N, C-alpha and C positions, 0 to 999 in steps of 0.2 A: 290638572286640566290646563292645557296650553292653548294660547291664542295667537293668531297672526297679529303683528304690530301694524295694523292697517285699518284706517277709518273707511267705513262704507257709507256712501251717500245715496240718496234716492236716485234710482235709474242708472247707476253706474256699475251694476253687477248683474250677472245671470243668477236668478234665484236658485238657492241650494237644491230645492226639490226638482227643478227642471234639469239642473246639471247632473244630479244623481240618476235621473231617469234618462240614461244615455240614448236609449232608442228614440225617445221623443226629441231629444236634443239633436240627434243626427237627422231627424226629419227636416230640420231647418236647412241643412246643407251648409257648406262653407261660407256661402255668400251671406247667410243670415247673421254671421258674426257682426257684420256692419249694417245689416238691414233691420233697423229697429222695428219697422212695421211688421215684419215677419215674427219677430219675438213677441211683440205686443199681441198679435193675433193668437199665437200659441198660448201665451199667458192667459188670455181671456178664455180660451177653450178649456184649459185645465184649472182655471180659477185660482191662479197664484196671485198674491196681493202685490201692490206696488209699495215698495219700502218708503216710509216717511220718518224713519229714525236713523240717526248716525250712531254707529257702534263698531266695536272691534269684532271681527268675524272669528268664530270658532274653527280651528283647523280640523276638527272631527278626528282626533287621533285614534278613536275606537272604531272608526269607519262604520258608524251606525247608519242604518237605512231609514231615512226620515219618512214619517207619514206625511201625506199631502195636507195642504192648508185646508182643503175641503173636509177631509176626515177629522182633522183636529178641531175644526170649528162647527162640526155638525153632529158630534156625538159627545154630549156633555152632561155632567151632573151639576145641577144648580137648583137646589130644592126651594130657594126663595121664589122661583118661578113655577116649577113643576117637578114632579118625580119622573117625568118623561125624559128620555135622552134628547129628543128632538125639540129643543126649546128655542131654536133660532128665531122662530116667528113670534116668540113671546117677550123677547128681551128688549123691545123698543122702549119700554117704560123706564129703563135704567138710563140715567143722565150722568155720564162720567166726567163731564166738564162743565163747570169747575168742580173740583173735588179736593177736600182737605183731609188730612190725617192728624189726629191728636196723639201726642206722645206724652205720657204721664206716668204716675206711680213713683217708684224709687229712682228718680233722676234729679240732677242738681236743680234743673229749672224746667217744669213742664212747658210745652209749646204746641202750637198748631202750625202746620205747613201745607201749602197747596202742592198737589202732586206735580204740577208743571214746574214750580220752583224747585221742588225736591230733585227732579230729574236733572236740572241744570247743575246741581251740586256734585254730581257723580258722572264719571265716564261710563257710558253704557257698553256692554259686551254681550255677545251671543254665547249661549250655553246650549249645546245639543245634548239633551238628557233623555234617558229612558223615563217613562211615566207609567206606573203600575197601579191600577185600581184594585181595591180590596175585593171587588166583585169578580175579578179574574180576567179582565181585559187589560190591554196595555197599548202604548204607542210610543213613538219617538218624536220629540218636539224641539224645534230650534227656538228656545226662549230668548228674549232680549231683556236685559235688566242690569242690576248692580248687586253686589254682595250685601246681604243683610248686615254683616259685620261693620260695614262702613256707616250705615245708619245708626247702629248701636254706638259706635265711637262718637258720632255727632251728638247723640242723645246724652252722653256722659252719665251712665247709670251709676248708682251708689254701689259700694262693695257688698251691701246687703242684698242686692238684686241677684237672685239665683235662677229666675225663670222669666220668659217673655210671653206675655198673653196677647193674643190677636183677636180682633173683633170685626166682623163684617158689618157694614152699615145697616142700621135699622131704620127703615123708611117704608111705611105701608103703601105709599103712592108709587114708589119705584119697584118694590118687591111684593107682588100681589099675594103670595102665600102668607106673608107676615100679617096680613089683615084678617086672616081666618081664625086668629086666636087659638083656642084649644083644639080646633079642627085642622090646624096647620100640619104640614108634614113632619116638622120637628119644632123644638123650642127655639125661639129667636131672642136675641141675635145669635148668629153662628159664632162659636168661640173655639179657638185652638191655642196650643201652647207648646213651647220648647224649653228644654234646659238651656242655660246660658251657653254651655260649650257646644251644643247642637246649633244654636243660633249663630254662634261665631265661626262655625266651620265654613271654610271657603266655598263649599258646594252650595250652601244655603243662599238662595237667590230671591231678591225682590224683583219680580218680573213686571215690565210695563209694555211688553210686546212679544210677538212671535212672527217668524218669517220676515223680520225687519219692519213690521207694521205694528202700530199701537194695538193693544189687546181688543179683541171683539168683546161685546158685552157678555156673551155666553161663556167666555173664557176667563171672566173675572175682572173686566175693565173697572177702573183704569190701572189698578195695581193689585197684585196678588203675591202670595208666597209660593215658592217652589222648593221642595225638599226631595230630591230625586231618590233617596234611599228609603223613603217612607211611602206608605200607601197614600193614594191621591187625596183622601179626605183631609189629610194634614195640611195640604197646600191651599190654605184658606183664600177665598176670592174677595174682591171688592172691599179691601181693608179700609176701615175708617178710624181705627183706634189701636194703638200699641201701648201696652202697660207693662212696666217692669215690676215684678213682684218677688216676694221671698218664699212663697209656697207654691207647690205644683198646681197649676190651673186645672179646673175640671173642664175638659173639652166637651163639645156638643154630643158626639157619638158615645163617649164614655158615660155621659149623663143619661143618654137615651137608653143604653143597654150595656152596662158595665161587664156583663158576662161575655159579650161578643166583641167589645172594643175597649182597648186600653189607652193609656196616655201616649205610649211610644209609637205604636203602629209601624214598626220597622218591617220591611218586606222580608219574610222568612218562609221559605218553601216547606220547612219542617214543622211549622205550626199552622195547623188548619184553622180556618174560621169554623165555629161550631156547626155551621150548616153546609160547608163545602170545603174542598181541598184547595190549598194554595200552592201545590207542587208544580202546577203548570199554568200557563196564561195564553190567551189568544190575542195576538197583535191585530189591531184593526186593519182590515183589508186582506188578511191571510186566512186560509182555511184551516190549516193544521195548527195545533197548539205547540208551544215550545216550553222547555223547562224554565221555571222561575229561578232567578239567581238570588242568593243571599244578599241582603241589603241592595237588591235590584242591580247587582253588579258593581257596587261601589264599596265593597268590603275593605279594600286597601285604604281608601280615604277616610272611612268612618268606623271601621271595626274596633279601633282602639277606644272609642267612646263608651263601649259596652263590655269591656273585657271582664268586669266584675259583676255583670248583670245577667241574671238567668233569663235568657231570651224566650223561654217557653212560659215562664211565669209572668214576666213583665211584657205583655204584648202591646 
């Protein structure tokens, strides 16, 4: 993944989605290049956000067609609020600032860090990634964040640490479904895990924003995991705890139904979910389905991690 050596500041670029939609961009005319008011009007019309993060921009070498900010922030899974996709109106109870993350387990010295301070420790960069849900829909998202590997290096895990376990915040006041106890949609807190080599892969991202703006609540504010070659449920939202362990963590969906969900959750069009095919996917905003790519199109970058693993057995 290559990136332009260029810092992006608030209000000094044309948003990626607007630039890619050339027909809309041309509506502005040549004068609009300097007519900020025209750009602002069009951004308001199409609901593109105003950037508030500084980051290195992705050169988009795969020439991926981005989904709009509105699509990305209006069709979400976040069971802590509801099983509905339209949770935008429900997420006001989440208070992502201030927010701290606890780092513990097999590390030299456990610690807690505020997300705002954590962001200052790393240079942020944009990563335009495919995002594939196990339910059969997909999108392309311009995430902003830093490699998880950098955080792992800062945490200084012991040699005995073989896995990384992630946990979403448990707070019944902020997440209403958590207060429903045994009647909740799933068991809480939400848990995910990665092998250490998966966590250290350069594609694995800790995201704090998208489209240059800090994450919306429904997208996992203030910080979430993004693993582009795995199904979306692995990309755990609103992380409050990261633990280094020596045994494979039992993730939430594996615990809920081990017949349908495994630990790895690698995108594989040849391995169907027990109740539906994974051979094709529907990109949000498009009518026709497209073929699903092995590892979501990132086989070159991650295929070597699983060369001795039966991808049909270890789903």
